Steps between C-alpha positions, in 0.01 A plus 500: 500500500784736588670441162173580319463828692848614391408470129818399313576679173381309191846431352719431797284321758636730771350800679605866454639493857723205410612684183592796724702277735683337208586837339599655835744214567639534147546874548701459822720223355566700182609808694725292727679360193522815286566776759871410563571553126357850515665589832838410345416698183410811707815472715718478186309799358557700821870417489536637146295818559422559870137589566444858613211624712174505306641274227263225393582144407282207404485192721339180379397209722411277205134598511494876466732795444512743789642849503747559783591859581832555679491670837760727666837535326822338620399424858257246362512155653243357254572158348565639151771732639701235691868519400661220307731461204371240255662390176186336360171326574644179648755694704219720637295193602796349685613823672150613606428155647839479674516857637134585563337162546263305278196706606637814331432343158130559573546864606203722422269204433232529777361845402468394136316176586216701660415613148620212285326204668144650490559616138610150396210333683246732330665450160530119495159435659334747261672334201377151592148621574480700175647217291249248639212747458591578136549129427155422642340790307661411166433131546830405336868576548645786297851652498345842555380395850842514679583818303185679618496356854869587548452860384188558714648338813811717478297813435300431818807428714688812379194720561460373858872524589594825319382746772656284775836495323485880456428540873785258592748696285385832654531361853849373432632798304372777729497306828153631585300394803160342425325824600718703259443239230122529547523880466724460194252262330206725592665806344597303184140378463363852562738644240490240222209271590501132595674405175823657630540186717543299180792706369736266315214257429524556123862392441459210746195377307680544166778272620316251723179434303669400169757301704222313680297431184808367317617306804175305555445448125847346461483316832178311411637435149841363613343306788242332271775411254728358772215301658441333162860378474526120546831529690339720768264375766213751459475829691792470741698755703770495227243580230367802695854619580619476137180658359527785752864571415443496121183712505654743751805549278293560183270749677795680665681550167190622314399751770855624575454850341206568737712384793782739401250790482339410833838481676608830346179670609515366855861608545422850368228535763458867583702625203242705311737613224499153341220388260246292682298337221598136434534557125704820549735313732534218246586752227754670730670169592508405130647836402767481772596131483339362184260203491752304711429745784141369518639151563754606764539258790387206285715237675439609864123509438492152345728357772262640764164434331555143373578334838241715681225393256614137512509481883171688542292298253644158593440564872149625422417195285649269765284667767189463284559131431560446875161657581330308216619170647396614848148590377465170313598304812248697709224431243582128497493492878163673498344239266 
C-alpha cells in the first residue's frame, strides 16, 4: 500500500523522492572527485598572477561554476592565497597534500555545495520526470524527447538557482551581514524591479541549456547503442560511465564559445565600460583573438567536464537501479 501511495514514475519504477536521493548522492560524489583538480588549478593560477583584492576567479566543484571574489590584499589567509612554489599540476598535488594536509584539496567546497546540490537534484529529477511525461504523451520513443526534456530541465534549474547564486556572490564579495544583504536586495528590486535578481541569467542559459540538450540527446543515443552491443551485459555502470563521458565531451566542445563569454562576463563584473551583450562580447573576443579565442580553455574544460559528467550520471543510474530493486523486493513481499 505504501509503495502505491508513493506513485513511481512511469519509466523508472522509482519515486521522485528516490530520484532526488540518487541525484543528491551523485552530486556529492562528483564534487568530492572533481574539486581537488580545480583547487590545484586555482593555486597554480594564483602563483602565476597573485590575486588582488576585489579580483574575481571562477571555482568549479564539478557541478557548477562559482564566482569567488578575493578579500583583503596581502594579509589574506584564504586558501587560494596560501604560499607554495609548484612546478606543475602533479607537483602541486604532492606539495599541498604534504604541507597542508589532504583536507586542503577540498578548500572552498562547503559554501559551493549549498548551491550545487539543490541545483543538481532539481535538474536531474526534472529531466527524468519530463522525459517520462513526454514519452507517455507521445506514446513512442523519439530522439527529440531527451533533447527537449534536457533543455527544459536545465532552464528550470538555472532559473531557480540564479538569484541565489547572485546573493551568494554579493555576500562573499562585499562581506555583508544578512540585514545589509536584505537592504541591498530591497534597494535593487526597488530600483530595477524583481528581474534584477536574475542578472546574468541570459548568458548562463545560453551556455547551459544547449549543453544540457546536447548532453542528454547524446547520452541516450550512446547508451542505447552500447546496450545493444553483444559484448556488453546490458545497462551496466560501465555503460553509464562511458556514455556520460562521451556525451559530456561532445556537449562541452560545442558550447565552449558560450562558456568563454560567460566566464569573461562574470570576471568583468562591475566593469561598465565593457560591452555586456553576449553577441557584442563574442565579436570583441573574435576581433581580439580570432575564432580560436572563442575556443580558449578547450582542454581544461574537457578534462573537467568529461569525468564530472561520467561520475555524476553513473552514480545517479546506479542509485536508481538500487531503488528499483528495492521497490521490486517490497512489492514481491507485499504479494
